[in-house]
C-alpha positions in Angstrom: 128.0 60.7 121.8 130.3 59.9 118.6 131.7 62.8 116.3 129.0 63.7 113.6 130.6 62.7 110.0 130.9 65.7 107.9 130.4 68.6 110.9 132.4 71.9 110.3 135.1 72.6 112.5 135.3 75.2 115.0 137.9 78.1 114.7 140.0 77.7 118.1 140.4 81.3 118.1 137.1 82.5 117.5 134.1 83.2 119.8 131.9 81.1 121.4 128.9 80.1 119.5 125.6 81.8 120.2 124.7 77.9 120.1 126.8 76.8 121.9 126.2 79.0 125.0 122.4 78.5 124.9 122.5 74.6 124.6 124.9 74.9 127.6 122.4 77.1 129.7 119.3 74.8 129.1 121.4 71.8 130.3 122.7 73.7 133.3 120.3 76.0 134.2 117.0 74.1 133.6 118.6 70.6 133.4 116.8 69.9 130.6 118.4 67.2 128.4 119.5 68.3 124.9 120.7 66.7 121.6 122.4 68.0 118.4 120.7 68.2 115.5 121.6 68.8 111.7 122.7 71.9 110.2 121.9 73.7 107.2 125.0 73.9 104.9 125.7 77.0 102.8 127.3 77.1 99.8 126.3 77.1 95.8 122.9 77.9 95.4 119.8 77.5 98.5 121.1 76.6 101.8 120.3 72.5 102.3 119.8 70.1 105.4 123.3 68.5 106.6 121.8 65.3 106.1 121.4 65.1 102.4 117.9 64.9 101.6 117.2 68.2 99.2 113.5 67.4 99.8 114.2 67.2 104.0 111.3 68.4 105.6 113.1 70.3 108.3 115.8 71.2 106.6 118.6 71.8 109.9 116.2 71.2 112.6 116.0 67.2 113.2 117.6 64.5 114.9 121.0 63.2 113.5 120.6 59.3 113.3 118.2 56.8 114.9 119.5 56.9 118.3 119.3 60.5 119.0 117.2 60.0 122.0 119.1 57.3 124.3 122.2 59.9 123.3 120.6 63.1 125.1 122.2 64.5 127.8 121.9 67.0 130.4 125.5 67.1 131.2 127.3 70.6 130.6 130.5 69.4 129.8 129.4 67.0 127.2 126.9 69.4 125.5 129.5 72.2 125.5 132.1 69.3 123.6 129.3 68.8 121.3 128.9 72.3 120.0 132.5 72.6 120.3 132.8 69.9 117.5 130.3 71.5 115.8 129.1 74.7 116.7 126.0 75.0 113.9 124.5 72.0 115.0 121.0 72.9 115.9 119.4 72.5 119.5 116.9 69.5 120.0 115.3 69.1 123.5 113.8 65.7 123.8 110.0 65.8 125.2 108.5 63.6 127.5 111.1 63.4 130.0 111.4 66.9 131.7 108.3 68.1 129.5 105.9 67.7 126.7 104.8 70.4 124.6 101.1 71.6 123.3 101.5 72.4 119.9 99.2 75.5 118.3 99.3 77.5 115.1 100.7 81.1 116.4 97.8 83.4 115.8 95.9 80.7 118.0 98.5 80.6 120.6 98.8 84.1 121.0 95.1 85.0 121.5 95.6 81.8 124.1 98.2 83.1 125.7 96.4 86.5 126.4 93.4 85.2 128.0 95.9 83.3 130.0 97.8 85.8 131.2 94.3 87.9 131.8 93.3 85.2 133.8 96.6 84.8 135.9 97.4 81.1 135.1 100.9 79.9 136.2 102.5 79.6 132.0 106.2 78.0 131.5 108.4 78.6 128.6 107.0 79.0 125.0 108.7 78.9 122.1 108.0 80.2 118.0 109.0 78.1 115.4 108.7 78.2 111.7 106.3 75.7 110.1 107.5 72.7 108.9 106.9 71.4 105.3 103.0 71.2 104.7 102.4 73.7 107.3 101.4 77.6 107.2 102.5 80.4 109.6 104.8 79.7 112.6 103.6 77.5 115.7 103.8 78.1 119.8 104.7 75.3 121.6 103.7 75.6 125.6 105.9 73.5 127.7 103.8 71.7 130.6 104.4 68.8 132.9 105.2 65.5 130.8 102.5 63.1 130.5 99.7 65.1 128.1 100.7 63.2 124.8 98.1 59.6 126.2 95.4 62.1 127.6 95.1 64.9 125.0 92.4 63.0 123.0 90.4 62.7 126.0 90.6 66.3 127.8 89.4 67.4 123.9 86.8 65.3 123.6 85.7 66.5 127.3 85.5 69.7 125.9 83.4 69.3 123.0 86.3 68.6 120.5 86.5 65.3 117.9 89.6 64.0 117.2 90.9 66.0 114.3 89.0 68.8 114.4 91.8 71.3 116.3 95.1 72.0 115.1 96.3 71.4 118.3 98.8 68.3 119.1 100.8 66.9 121.8 104.7 66.3 121.4 105.5 63.7 123.8 107.6 60.4 124.5 110.2 60.3 121.2 109.7 63.8 120.3 111.4 66.9 120.5 111.4 70.8 120.0 113.9 72.9 118.2 115.2 75.3 121.0 116.2 78.9 120.1 118.6 80.0 118.7 118.4 77.5 116.2 117.8 78.0 112.4 114.8 75.9 111.0 115.3 76.3 107.2 116.7 79.1 105.1 115.1 82.0 106.5 113.7 81.1 109.7 114.8 80.7 113.6 113.1 79.4 116.5 112.6 82.2 118.7 111.2 82.3 122.8 107.8 83.9 123.1 108.0 83.1 126.7 111.6 82.8 127.8 112.5 80.5 130.6 113.2 82.5 133.5 112.8 81.8 137.6 109.2 82.5 137.6 108.4 79.7 135.5 110.9 77.0 136.1 108.0 74.9 137.8 105.8 73.8 134.9 101.8 74.3 134.4 99.7 70.7 134.0 97.9 70.8 130.6 94.9 70.2 131.9 95.3 74.2 132.7 96.0 75.4 129.6 93.9 73.1 127.6 90.8 75.3 127.4 92.1 78.2 126.7 94.2 76.7 123.8 91.2 74.8 122.4 89.2 77.7 122.7 91.8 79.7 120.8 92.2 77.2 118.2 88.7 76.2 117.7 88.0 80.0 116.7 90.6 80.4 114.4 90.3 76.7 112.4 87.9 76.5 109.7 84.7 74.2 110.4 86.7 70.9 109.1 89.9 71.8 110.3 92.4 68.9 110.4 96.0 69.3 110.8 98.4 67.8 108.8 100.8 64.7 110.1 104.0 65.9 111.0 106.1 65.1 108.4 108.3 62.2 108.2 112.1 63.1 108.4 114.6 60.4 107.3 117.5 60.5 109.7 121.3 59.6 108.5 123.4 58.4 111.0 
């Protein structure tokens, strides 16, 4: 990947960036593809996204350039070089290849998580991320085997839910999740609710989790709830 214009330089005598350490770990330990994202620029006034858009919907946590997906890599050496060149870049994990993600509000996700654990279901990693513009509260993202994106509407219909009635969506091909410890906006960070471990290396199929997730989202959602669309992010090359 080419150098990122305007990227802050790393002091050769400083300690390794926590983002570098974790980004390399995702590539090395999990063989996940990784891509460097935007970062927050501090200075006079409030922190702002490195993309330059003062109204950015995902400040400091979205791709850099339109071809970010093609440049994503699971090579530890490549990933190490990226974060050595820019230790502030957010860590983006593309969905649709190694995994997809089921995205729900935090409260519903916590209720579902407790139910899944009582049921003894196999669970993969779960990440908590701050809400993007137009949303309230944090989100929980449940990592599952890839391929759920085109199947989700029918899976929900079989459970009696019409499209758009639940605040439950899938992240698949062409999308991404923001990985810990990336900073999202001026006050929030991505965090693991269930971190990657040897116990959850094998991801569950979405069909195993959809019932408790839909049940929890249905309990928490208003009768006519419709999730706002994921905000459009203008990517700057």
